[in-house]
N, C-alpha and C positions, 0 to 999 in steps of 0.2 A: 051798695056801690053802683054808680052809674057806669055803664060800659059803652064804648064805641061799638057801632054795629059790626065792625070787622072782628071784634074780640069774641063774638058769639061762636065762631068756627075756629078760634085759636086755642090749642090745647094749653099753651103757656098761660094765657089769660084765665082760662077756666080753672086751672090748677092753682093760680094765685088767689082765686076766690077762696079756696080751702086753706092754703098755706100762707097767704099773704098777710099774716097776722102774727105778731111776736108770740102771743100766748098760745095760739093754736100749735105752733111749731114746738114750744116747750112742752105742752100737754102730750103731744105725740112722742117727743123725746123720752119723757118719763114713763109713759105706758110701755114703750119698747124696752125700757130698763126694768120692768116688772112692777112698777108702782101703779096698780090698776084700780085701787080703791079711792074714793073721794078724799078722805082725810089724808091719805098718804100723798096724793097729788097736791092738795092744798099745802101741806107742809113742805114738800120738796120744791115747789115753785114759788111759794110765798104769795099766793093769789087769794083775794077775797072769795068767800063762798059764793056770793052773788055772781061775780065775774066768771069763776070757774064753772058754775052751773050753766051759764050761758054759753061758754065755749064748748063744754062737753055736748050740750044740746045741738049746737051747730055741726059738730063733727059727726054725731050720730045721724043727724039729718042728711048730711052729705054722703053717708055710706062708708066712711072711714073707720068708724067705731061702732061696736054693738054693745048693748047693755045685757048683763047676765045677773040674774037675781041670786044673791048668796045669803040674804037674811030677810025674813018676812016681818018681824016685829022688833024695832021699826024697819020699814022696807030699806034695804041697802042693795046697791048694785056694784058690780065690777065692770069696768070699761075695757073691752078687748078689741084688738085690731082685727078688722075684717080682712078678707083677701085684698081689697082695695088699699086697706091700711098697711098691710105687710108689703105691698108693692111700692109703698112710699119709702121703705127703709133705706134702699140704695140712695135715694135723694137726700135723706137726712144725713147719711154717712158721707156723701159727696160734699154737703155743706160743711160738715165737721172737718173733712180733709182740706177743703179750701181755706177755712178759717184758721186751721192749724198752720198751714203753710204761709199764707199771705197776710193774715192779721196778727196771729200769735207768733209767727216766725218771720224770717227774713226773705222768704220766697225761694229758698234753696230746696231743690229736689233731693231728699235724702231718705233712707230707710232706717236711720237711727234717730237719736234725739239728744238734746242738751240735758245734762243732769238737773239744771235748774229751770227747765222749760215747762210749758203747760202740759205737754203730753206726759212727761215724767211725773208730774204731780198728779195727773188724772189716773194713770196706771197704778201708782202707789196708794192712791186713796181707795183702791178696791180692797186692800188688806183690812180684814175684819168685817167685811160685808158678805152676806150669803148671795149665792147665785139666784137668779130668778127661778121659780119652780118650773119643773117640766121643760127645761132648756135642752133641746135635742137638735142634732144636725145629721144630714144624710152622710152615710159612710160610703165606701167605694162601690158597694153594690146597690146604693140607693136607699137602703133601709135606714131609718132614723135611729141614731144611737145617742144615749145620754152623754152630756159633756163630762160629767163625773159620775162613774158607776157607783151606785149606792152600796154595793157589796165590798168595795175596796176600802182599805184603811185611809188611803189618801190618793189623790190624782195629781199627776203633773201634766198640765195643759200647756202646750207650747204652740205658738203661732209662728209661721214663717212665710216669706214672700212667695215662694213657688219653686218647683223643680223644673229643670230642662229649659231655663231661660238664660239668655245672655244679658247680664245686667249692665255691662259697660261700666262707666265711672260713678254709678250711684253708690254713695257711701253706705255701707252696712248691709247691702242686699245680698252679696255673694256669700256662699257657704251653706246653703240648704241641704245639699247632698252630704256634705261633711257632717252636719248636725244630725241627720237621720242615721248615718253610719255610726256615730258615737252613741246615740240612743240605742241603736240596735245592739251594739257591743255590750252595753250596760244593762240590756233587757233582763238577763237572768238575775242581776242583783235587784232590779226593780220588782220582779216577780217574788223573789224570796222575802222582800220586805212587804209584800202585799199591796204595792203601789201600782195604780193603773197609769198607762201612758195614753195621751191623746194628742195627736198632731193635727193642726187646723190651718187651712189656707183657703184662699178664695178660688182655688182651681176647681174645675168640674170633677164629679166623682170618677168619670172614666179616665181622666188624666191622672188622678191619684191611684186608681187601680192599676194602671200601667206601670207607675213608679213602684208600687208595692210589689208587683211581680218581678220587676227588673232587679230590685234591690233586696228582695226577700224580707220586707219590713214585717215584723212580728206583732205590731200594735196597730190599732185603727187610725186611719187618716179621715178626718171629717171635713166636709165642704161647706164653706160659709159664702157661697155665691150670692145668696139673697141678703147677706149682711145682717142676719138675725143676731148672731153673736156679737158682731162689731157694734151694732146699735145697742145691744143690751148692756155691754160693758164699756161702751165708748172707747173702743180700742183704737190705737193710732194706725194710720194707714198712709200709703203714698201711691201715686198713680204711675204705673209703668207697664209696658208690654200690653196695652189695650185694656187694662182693667185696674181697679183699686186693689192694692195688695196689703196684706198685713205687715207691720213692722215686727221684727223678731222679738219676742218676749216669752217669759215663762211664768205661769201661775201655779202655786202649790195650793191645793184645795183639800180640806180635810173631810172626814166622813159625814159631817153635818152640812156639806156643801158651802162651807165658809172659806173664803180666800185667806190663807195664812201668811203667804209670802209672795212677793212679786219681784222678778228679776228683769230689770229694764232700765236703761238700754243694756244690750248684751254686746260687749266688746270682744270677750274671749269665750268662744263657743265651747271649747273643751272644758274650761273651768265652769261654765254655766251648767253643763250637763252633770258634772260631778256634784256641784252645789245643789242642784235640784234634787238629786238622789239623797243627799244628806238631809236636807230640809224636810223632804217628804217622809223620810223614815222616822223623823222626830215629831211629825204632826199628830 
């Protein structure tokens, strides 16, 4: 690609050399979702082997991906995000958020979703799929914790916009403190059923730690500030209070790390908490 001289010092132009291709963006999207092997990538994207090989080579050369050998005969590689690649996840999520709002939606800023919309379909398509392996996020003390503890019979993973924020008129955003109090009240029932609880937001670990202390939260709160989970599951977001926020949803994950149920959109928080316990106890 021929560039104007001024583009040589422009970060936008340089990033466009890496991302300014439809297939490159989709390759990165799928690798973020855990499809890291060649055949899986080709199947998910519907790309010819020749073109996929070319795109992967470019992304490796640009330092966004690295190759890791997992089979010697014949030689097979996994393609993994480098630190530079992980740093692109917020950009991918921002593209998704923009597309959901302005192309797939009517431009309304909302923390909920229409039952027949693209976000609804995307969340419910997670049912029956396994989580990407080794998916972890930092907890309130900064230590990485698994999304779904392997020792639990099931896990209820719920995302929420954030605590301590004045949401104003944004539909569906309010109610995070209520949601946590309801989960806290039900915590003994979750424990008796062998079900783990994980709350996830894009707030920083120290913000979550302060909330845990103030509300005596008995379960871990995980921080998705890098949008690792959001990109892996293509979770719906909205932009408010200076950052991208998760829309409220609940996933019930079984012991094999498979999503068994998805509750989204959530209109009645109390009922959703009760339903999540019932579904997880049956998982």
